[in-house]
Structure formats: C-alpha cells, structure tokens
N, C-alpha and C positions, 0 to 999 in steps of 0.2 A: 723818555726813560722807559715812560708807562708801555708804550708800543714797541718798544724792544722786549721788554719781560711777557707782555702778551704773544710777542712770537716763539718764545721758549718752548718746549715741546709740550710741557704739561700743560700751558693757555691754549695752545694752538690745536691742541687734539681735543680738548675738552667737546667739543661742538661734534667734531670729526667721530668722535665716539658714539653718537647717539645717531649715526647713520649705518652702523654694522647690521648687514642682515635686512637694511629699509629702503635704500635706496644708494643709487652707484654714485661715486666721487672721483674724478680725476685729480685733485690738486687739495691739497690741506686748506681749508676756509682761514682766510684770516682774519683777525681783528681788526676794525677800520673805526676812526670816530665815524658818528654818526651827525649828517648834516641837517637835518630837517626843523621845521622851527620849535618844536616841542621839548628838546634837549639842551644840555649847556655840555661846552667844550669851552670855559672861561675859567679864571679865579674865583667861580663857585661850583665847579662844578665836572665831571666828565663823562662823555657817553660813546658809548663803543658796540658796535653788532658785530658778527660774525655768521653769513649766510651760508647754506645749501639749497643750491636752486635745481629744480626739473629740469628737463631738455628745453621745453620751452620758456625757463626762466622763471618761473613762478616759484614764493618759497616756499619750500618744505618743510626745515628745520634752521630755526635762526636763535641764536644768542645774544643775548642783550646783557650790557654789564653798564652801570650808574653809579659815581660817586659823587654823592651831594653834599655840599654844606650847611648848617644850619642859616636859615631865613626868616622872613615871618612868617611863614606858613610852615616848616620844619624846624623845631626844636634841638634837633641832635643831627653830628654826621650821621649819613645813612650810605650803604653800600647795598648796591642790588646785584646779583648773578639769578638769570632766568635762561631759559630755552623753552620754545615752541616745539611744538612737531604737528605737522597736519598729516597725521596719518594717512589719510586718502589719499593727499597727491604725492606722499612715498611710496605708495603699494595703491596704485588708483583700480591693479584688475583683479586684486584679492578683497575678500568681503570681509574677510577676518585680518585685521592688522599681526602684524608680527609683533606682539609686546615688548616692553621695557623689560629687561632681566632685574631681579633685585640687585646684582653685580652692578650694573651701569647705574642705578640709580644712586648708590652707595658713593660711587667712584666719582659722580658727578656734582653730589654734593659736599664732598672733600676737598675734589679740585674746587668747588667753587668756595669754601669756606678758606681758601689758600689766596685764594684771589682776593675775595672779599676784606682780609686782614692784613696780607701782607702786601699784594701789589697796587690794588686801586687806588691805596693811599698817596702813591710814589705820583700821581697825577697832580697834586698840589702841594708835593712836599708835606704832607700832614700825616704824622704818625696815630693820629686820633681813630681808637675803633670805635663801630657802631655802639651805641650805648641808647639804653633807656631813660627815662627823668631822673631815676636816681646815680646814672654814672655808672651801671653796669653793663659791659658787654652784653647785647643781646643778640641771638642767630632765630630767625624763624625758618624752618623747612616748608615747602607746600609742594604738593601734587596734585594736579586740578585736571579734570575732564571738560573740556568746555562746550561738549555736547551729551550729559550725562542724562538728556531725556529729548523724546523727540519734540520738533516744535514746528516739523512740518517744511523744514530747509535741510533735508539729510539726513543721514541715520543715525540711530543714536550709538552712542560709545560710552559705556561704563567703563568706570577706574578700572574695573577689572580687566576688561578688552585691550584695557592700554600699557598694565602694569601686571606683570606677572607677581601678585599676592598670595600664590598656593604656598609659598613655604610660612607663611605665619599662618595656617590653615584655615577655617571655613568662618564664616561673620554672618549670623540672622541678616544683618544690614540690606537691604536689598536698592535703596537707594543712595550710595555711596559715590558721592561726584568727586571729593575732594580729601585730604588726608593731610594736615598740617600739626604743627607744634613749636613751642619757642623753647630756645636750651637760652638761658641767662648764664651770666658770668663766667664764660667762658670765650677769650680772643684767640690772639695768632697760637696756633698750636701745630707741633711736630707733624710731619704727614701720616703716621702711621696712631699718633693719638686723635687727631680730627677722623679718620675712619673709623676708630672705637668709639667717639661720640656721635657720630653721624648713626651709626649702627643700633646704638642704644637709643636714640631719641625717636628712630624709625620703628623698633620694636618696642616701645612706648606706645607711639601714635596709631600703629597696628592693634596695641592691646586696647586702646580705648573706642576704638572701633569696632571691638568684638571679635576680634581674631582671637582662635579658640588655642591655640600653639604658637603666638608672637613669643611669649618666654621661651621655647625650645628652637625657634629659630637657628639653623646653622648658614653661619657666614664663609 
C-alpha cells in the first residue's frame, strides 16, 4: 500500500521537481525500499529513497523517507522526509550553482508534510502522527548547507548560494549555514492549509535569521 501511494504523482514528482534547471532526467525517479543495514523495513519502521544520478551513476539528488515506531532510543513515532542535493554533481561545469527558488522550497515542504502525516503511517497501518513528549504533533523544517565554510575539501557554498532567499530581503548575518524552525500542534492538513503553514513558518525563520523584509514576502 505504501509503495503504491508513493508512486502517485504528488509523491513521485517531489524529488524530480528539485532537478529542474539543474540536471537532466530521463525518467521519473521511483521511491524504493532501502536495503542497507542501518535502516528498517519491518514491523518497527519503513525506509525508502528516490535518487537522481549523474551520467556516471553518482547520486546527485536523493530523497529519503523514514517512519519509525517508538523503541528504547526513540520515545515517539517519528517521520522523516529529507532531500539532499549535490550542486557540484548536478552542475559540475558551473561555478555558481542555480539556487532553489522559494517556491520549490515551499512545495517540497508542503508535499513532505502530506507524506509524513498521510502516507508514511500506511507502512505499519498506524495512524499516529509524529508528536512531542506532551503528545502534540511536531514538525521541524530544516534547510542546511553542508559546506558553509571552506574546509580545504572543496568550495564554500553558503546557504544563500543554494537557496534564493532574496524575497526575504537582506540580513546582516554573514555565516548563515542553516535555517530551521519547529511547528507544534499541526498534524494532517489539506494541501492549501499545509502551504499556508509552511509559508508562515519560513517567513518566521527568515525573520529570526535577521532578514529585514520577511514579513513582506510575496508568495
């Protein structure tokens, strides 16, 4: 049932949408159960990934999904929806990467929201939503550059190089490697409401990061 739901257009195209303008793709990438030793696909959890590769087979964009039941190291039901983009593999001949637009970020998070609350629980026939210790649904949104400063192993890629944050205005912060925010008390939502909640959360985190026009952003 989970595999069939992930094959539907909204879920199947989530990773593909991140490739637009960055890397050519011949076929829509499919979500497949992961088979490495560090993941679960049993009565305690489910783990899937969807990967777009370069012409030589190296992963350029990889989406991953996990749904985990509580156990001795995890006190609550947890759903994780993640995407990693290797901009240098996507565009090896371009010195300045083509950044993700704010629209792409919003659409990714809104789709991820639906997958986390509506689709991943199907893996175990479990309707429980990810929650905090008080039983309130909790969602954490993260945007991270894994190379925010030079470490001698490749070029520096600031977050603003990877994501177009200009709709939020300017910020005085020079070392901005991540944006993250938690949203409490919101579980499964209609698509339009999920979009609204994600937009409000991103505006809030941009404001926290010092952007001077976060409250004026036009969606």
